[in-house]
N, C-alpha and C positions, 0 to 999 in steps of 0.2 A: 338553487342558490339559497332559498329559505331554509331548506333542510340542512344545508351546510352551516349556515349561521346558527341554527339550533344545536347542531352537534358541537360547535365551538362553545356555545354558551353552557352546555351540559358539562363539558370538560373543564371550562373555566370555573364552574361552580363546585368542582371537586368530585367528579365522577370517580367511583372507587376503582383503583387499579386492580388488575387481575393478580391473584395470589402467586401465580407461577407463570409470568408472561413469556419467559424464554424456555419453558418446558424442561427445566432442570430436573425437578422431581419426577415429572412424567417420563422423561427419557430414561432416567436411571431405574425407575420402577419397572418399565417395560423390559429393559435388558435383564434385570433380575428375574422377572417372571418368565422370560424366554428360557433362561437356563434351568429354572425349576421345572419347566415343562419338558425338558430334555435331560433327564437325570443321568442317562448313560454317558452323554457327552460331557456333562458337568463332572461326573466321576473321573473321566479321563483327564480333565483339566486339573482337578485336585491332585491326581497322581503326578501330573507334571510338576505342580508346585511342590509336592512332597519330595520329588526327586531333586528339584533345584535346591530346596532347603538342606537336603542331605549333602549335596555337593558343596554348598557354602559352609556347612559345619565341618566337612573334611578339610576344606581349604583353610578355614580359620584355625582349626586344631593344628594343622601342619605349621602354620606361621607362628603360633604360640611357641612351638618347639624349635623355631628358627629354620625350618625346612622351606626351601623354595617351592612355591605353588602358584600357578597362574590364576588370575582372577576368573571366577565363574561368570560374573557379570561385569563387563568392561564398559566404563562410561564412554559415550560417543565423543568424538573429538571436540565438538563445539560446546560440550557441557562443562563449563568451568567450575561447577560446584565442588568437584572432587579432584581438582588439578593439583592442589597443594600436596607435596610429598608425604605429609603426615598421614594422609588417608591410606597409603600403602605401607608406610614404614611401621606404624603401630598396629598390632593385631586387633586391638579393641575397636579403634576407629575404622579399620578395614572391615571388621565384622558388621559394624553399623551400616557402612556404605553398601556392602554386598547384599545384606538383608533388605535394605530399602530399595535398591535397584531391582532385585528379584521380585519383591512383592508389588512394587509400583508397575513394573512392566507387565506382570501377570494380570493385574487388575485392568490395565488399559487394553491388553490383548483380549481379555474376557469381554469387555464392553464392545470393542470393535468387531468381535467375532460372535456376538449374540445370535443364536440360531433362530430362524423364523422371522427376523426383522428385515425390513428393506434397507437399502444402502443409506438412505437419509437418516433413518432412525438409529442405525448402528453408528454412523458418523457423529450424530449428536450425542449419543451416550458416551462414545469414546472421548469426545471433546470435553464434556463436563467431568468425566472421570479423571482426565489428565489435569484439569484445573485443580481438583482436590488433591491428587497425589503430589503435584508440584508444590502446592501450598504446604503440604505436610512433610516436605523434605527436611531431614535433620539439620541441614545447613541453615534453615530459616529460624532456628531456635538457638539461643545462647548455649544451652546445655548440650546441644548436638553439633556445635560448630567449634572444632578445636582451634581454628585460626582466630576466631573471635575471642575465645577464652584466653589464648596466649596474648593477644593484643591487650585485653583488659589487664592481665597481670603485668605486662611490660609497661603500661602507662599508669599503673596505680589506680585503675578505674576511670581515668579521664576519658577513654574512648567510649565507655558506657554513658558517662555524663553528657558527652557530645551527642551521642546517639539519641539519648532521651530528649535533648534540646531540639534536635532535628525532627524527632517524631512529633513533639508538641507543635512545632512550627508548621509541619506539613500535614498533620491530621485533618484539618478542615478541607484540604484538597482531595482527600480520599485515597491517593496513591503516592508512593515516594517520588520525590523530584528526581528527574533524570539529568538535569543540567543546571548550571549556575546561570540564571537568566540575566544577571546584572552585567555579564561580560560581553554582551553583544548589543548592537544597535543597527537596525535596518537603515541603510543609507550612510552608516558610519564605517563599520567593518564587515557588513553584509550588504549585498546588492549594490555594488559600487561601480559596475560597468557604466561608462558615460552613455547617456541617451536622453530622450524626452518623451513625455506623454503627448501623443499626437491626436488622440481621439478619446473622448470620455462621454459615456451616457450613464443612465441610472443604474447600469448593471456592471459595466466593465470600463477600465482604462486600457488603452493600447499604447505600449511603449515601443518606440523605434530606437534602436541603438546606433550610436555614432559609428561610422566606419573606421577601421584601423588599417585599411589598405587604400591605395590610390584608385584602384579599380575593383569593381565587384561584379558578380554574376548578375545577369539581367533579371532573372526571376527571383523575387525575394522569398524568404522563409518566414512563415507566420506560425508561431508556436502557441497552441492553446494549452495553458497550464491547468492543472486541476484546481477546482474551487473548494475541495475538501481541506486543502492547506493552501498556503500562499505561494505565489509564483517564484519567489527568489531561491527555491531549491535549484533552479536552473541558473542562478547567478549568486552562488554563495560567497566566494571570494576570488581573488585573482587566480588562484591555483585550481579552483573547483568550479569554474564557471563555463557552462556549455555555451552560453550566448557570447561570452568574450572570446572563446576558442573559435566559434563559428565566424565571428567578424574577422578574426585573424586569418581565417581560411578564404576570405574574400566574398562573404555572403552578406546581404542586407537582412537584418534580423528584426522581427517584431515579436513581442510576447504580450499575452493578455495578463492583466492584473485585475482580479475580480473584486467586486465590492463585498464587504463583510456584512451579511444581511442582518437587519433587525426586524422587529414586529411589523414595520411598515412595508416590508417586502414579502409578507406571508403568501401573497397570491402570485408571486413570480413563479413561472412554470418552467419545466424542462424545455418546452418549445421556445421560451424567451431566451434561455441560455444558448440554444442552437441558432436561432435566427437573429435576435437582438445582440447576442454575444458573438458567436463564431461568425455568422454571416456578415454582421456589421464590420467586424475587424478585417475580414477578407476584402470587403469593398473598399474600406479605407486604405488598406495597403496597396491595392491595385491603383487607386487614384494617386496616392502619394508617389508611387514609383513610376506611374505612367505606363503600366503594362496590362495586358489583357488577362494574364493568369499569374497565380502564385503557387508556391509549394506550401501545403498545409500540414501541420504536425500537431498531434494531440498526445498528452501524457495522462495516464490513469483515467479518471472520469472525464477529463478534458478530451481524451481520445474517444471515449464513448460518444460525446457530443459531436466530435469531428466525424465519426462514422455515420451518425444520424444525419449530419449536414451533407455529407457526400451522397448518401442515398437520396436525400431531399433534392439536392442539386441535380442529380442524374435523372430525375423525373422530368426535367425540362426537355422539350422536343427540340434540342439544338445539337449541332455537331460537337464532338468533344473539344475541338479547338476553340469553340466559342463559350465554353463553360469557364467559370472563374478560377477553378483549381486544375492545374496541369497534372499533378501527382501529389502523393500524400504519404505521411508516416504516422505510425502509432507506437508509443512507448508503453509497455506493460498495461495493456488495455483489455478489458472484457467487452465483447459484443455478444457472445453467446454465454448466457448466465445459467445454463443447465447444470453446471457443476462448478460452483464458485469457490470450492474448497472449504476450509474450516469456518470461514465467515458465515457459511450457510447455517451454522448452529444458532445464529442469532435471528435467522430470517425464516419464519413461517407465519401463518395467518395470525396466530395469537400474538407473536412478537411484534408484527407490523401494527396490529391494533393497539398495542401498548405504546409503541412509538408515536402513532397518530394521536393517541390521547395526550401524550406529553406535548406534542407540537401544537395541538389545538389550543392549549391554554396560553401559549406565548407567541405562536406564529413562526417558530423555527425549532430545529433540533440544535441543541447546544454543542459546540465543538468539543467540549470536554467529554461528552458522552461518546462521540465518535472516536476520540483518542483512546478512551478506556477500552472500547471494543477492539481496536487494533492492537493495543498492548496485550490483551488477553489471547491473541492469536500466537504470541510468543512470550508466555508468562515468565519463563525462567530468565530470559535475557532482558525483557522489558519491564518486569515488575519485581521479581524476587532478587535479581542481581542488585537492584538499588535498595531494596529492603535490607539486605545484608550489609552493603557498603555504607549506607546512610545511618542505619540504626544500630547494628551489631558491631560494626567496626568504627563508627563515629567519624566517617570521612565526609568531606565536603563534596557535593556533586561536581562533576567535571565541567570544564568549559569546552563544549564540543558544538561546532556550528550546525551540524546536521540535527543534533538533538534539540537545539534551540528552535530550529525551523519546525521540527516535529511537534514541539509544545506550543508553537504559535498558531493555534488552530482557529478555524473559522466556523461560522454557523451555516446551517442548511435551511433555505426557505421551506415553509411547510408544504406548499403545493408542489414544488419541484421534487422534494424528497419523497413525498407520498407517491408520485408518479414513478420515480426511480425505483423504489422498493417494490411497488405492486406490478408495474408494467414490465420492468426489466428483470428484477431478481425473482419475483414470484411467478410471473407468467412468461418470461423470456421472449417478449414480443419483438424486440429489435432483431433477433435472429430469424424471425418468421416473415415470409414475404407478405407485404401489404397488410400487416397486422397493426401497424401504428400509422397515425395520421399526424403530420406536422405541417403547419402553415397551409392547411387545406389539401395537402398532397399525401397519398399513401406512399410509404417508403419501403424500399426493397434493396437490401445490401447486394443482392445478385445483379443489380443494374450497374454497379460501380465498375467501370472499365479502366480507370486511371491506374497507373503503376503504383504499387504500395511497398514501402519498406516498414516492416514490423519488427519490434524488439520485445523479447521476453527475458526474464531473469530466472536463473536456475533455482534459487532458494526463495522465490517470491511467496510470501505468506498472505498477500492480499489478492493478487492476480496470478493463480497458478499458471506456469508457463505453457503447459500442455493445453490449458483452456484458451489462453491468448492465441495459441497457434491455430485455433479453429477459424479465425478470420480468413485463413488461406483458402478454405473450402467454401466460404460464403460469398466471396466477391468474384467478379468476372475477369478482372484485370490481373496482370502478372504480379506476383508477390515475391520479394526477397525477404527472408526471415533471418534475424540474428538472435542468438541466445547467448546472454552474458552470464558468467559466473557471478555469485553474490546475489543480493536480494532486491526488493522493490525500489529502494532508494539508491543504495551504493552501486547496484548494477547499472543504473542510469547515470548517476553522478560519477563518472568513470573516466577522468581525464587521462591522456597519455602520460606515462611516467616511465622512468628507467631506474632499475629494472621493472618490468611490468608487474603490477599487483594482481591482475586478473587475466582472464582469457575469454574467448568467445568462439562460437560456431556461426558461420553465415553461409547462406546459399539459397538458390531458388527453391521455392516450395512446390513447384509443379511436379506432379508424378509421385509425391510422397503419400503413402497410404495413411500415415498418422505421424504424430510428432516424433515418436521414438525412431520410426523408420527414416524420417528426415535427418535427425541428428546422427544416426549411424553412418550416413553417407557424407557427412561434412567433416573436414579436418578441424581439429581444435587449434586455435591460433592464440599465441600469447599476446596480450595487449588489450586494447579497447576497441569496441565496435564503432566508436566515434569515427575512426579513420576510414573504416569500410563505408559508413554512412556518407561521410563527406565525399568520398570517391563516387558513390552512387548519385549523390546530388549534383556533383560537378558534371556528370555526363548528361544531366537533364535540365540544368538551370540556365542554359543559354550562354552566349558569349559574354565577354567582359565589357562593362560600360563604366563611365566615370562614377566614382563613389558618390553616394547621395547623403546630404545632410538630413537630419530628422525633420519631417514636416513638409508641408506644401502650402500653397495659397489657400486651398480649401480646408486643409487640416494643419493649421499652424501649431507650433510647439506650445503646449499649455503649461507645462511644469517640468522641471528636470526629473530624470529617473532618480529614485524608484517610484515617484508619483505619490498620490495621497491615499488611494484606496488600500494599499498594502499596510499603511500605518494604523488603520482602523482596528479597534479592539472590540 
């Protein structure tokens, strides 16, 4: 404890930061050195680039003379930078586009393919190379963006004046704004499903939602939201609310709303989130509903805590029927951190030490730092798109509820986040039998026998779906896995609509050698996995009973939803 206080004092007094904590220069230098040590392979790559440049020159020459010629480098469908027709209609802009795509892809391929480096080193070099080439795209500069130049001419320069005003306003924030924050209010046009806070401690509020049917299933659904952002992603508005939809299907629904930590919570641990958070909410829901068991669901890091709780709970020497959770679900959750995807570029020993240095001075990791890291995982869509639209085109940020939630970030307590980075990301101990101790018990995912419904999303940049699928091989109980199209948020916030916007695959995971083998044997279904999940829940959540009003004598309603913790900044 004294050593810990001393470390904090050193950091608070201004311990020097590392010059390259995230290993940017180190990883790029290693990749460069690797190619120099393999000159024959490098020569082959240079010849490949030369061939590509010759093909682009031939294409551009043909188009200058009005001859039809297919693109040498075709932008991917989701790359909106070159979607305007001018990029293909005018040979000059077409040449700029083709040369940029050829060179940028070649550089990224070179980094990811550096010989002699391990997979982690190549991935890190590729990640940082991609950051550079995306930043240097011609579309990010006025002189290289024909759409912005035309807008400036059409508006007599007003678009540039507006863009400069936006830049001056937003520069202190470090990144372009993604959304007009003035258009939304939690409890006003967000998080409006009726309910009440029925339990509150120093860490979490538990919200129970009012029923919308006369009868409900006996076993309630307790959803553990992530604490990296706020819970109302599950209750955005009447059309995009999972909790409102679930109550309409005849379920009693509880959701956690976590406190936004300040310096006073610096010693709050991951164990606290699991036992004082998840465990306390499970016990409150059982008492309020008068049932021995609940269905427990976790989303993102909330799901990681749920998995830890399930392993902790199953260490008890009791029959399954006497344990507090009957079955459980995970939405886009990592429990095996051996391959966390691109976010691994931020997480090695040096980077964790730098994050710890920052947290030690104030007691938490600021939410803006987490948000920046996540935006860097998709720089073109989450950074440079807004750079172009806010500054080069002079447009106002849009009013989009999901982006408002994304920007309404929260802080991470120092002790919890240190544990999360070191024990889970660096050492992957949650996936190892008896490697972690919570509440005095060694935990082992392999002891979990309760049925599980797990969800991944095809384009998830935070929790790669193949990695989330690994839960299927770590637990003892049966697993039904669902894979949705779209990403980490929109693949989960996925209400039924007509015609369907998305699709999913769903099926039992038993017998699948790996994630791809599982997907190959599942039919692709148009629509949302919500309906498949509700059917799975309906088979397990018991008979119907009279609908329950929020609260009980032991847990009276304390405040109307959305509660107070969600409003903390």
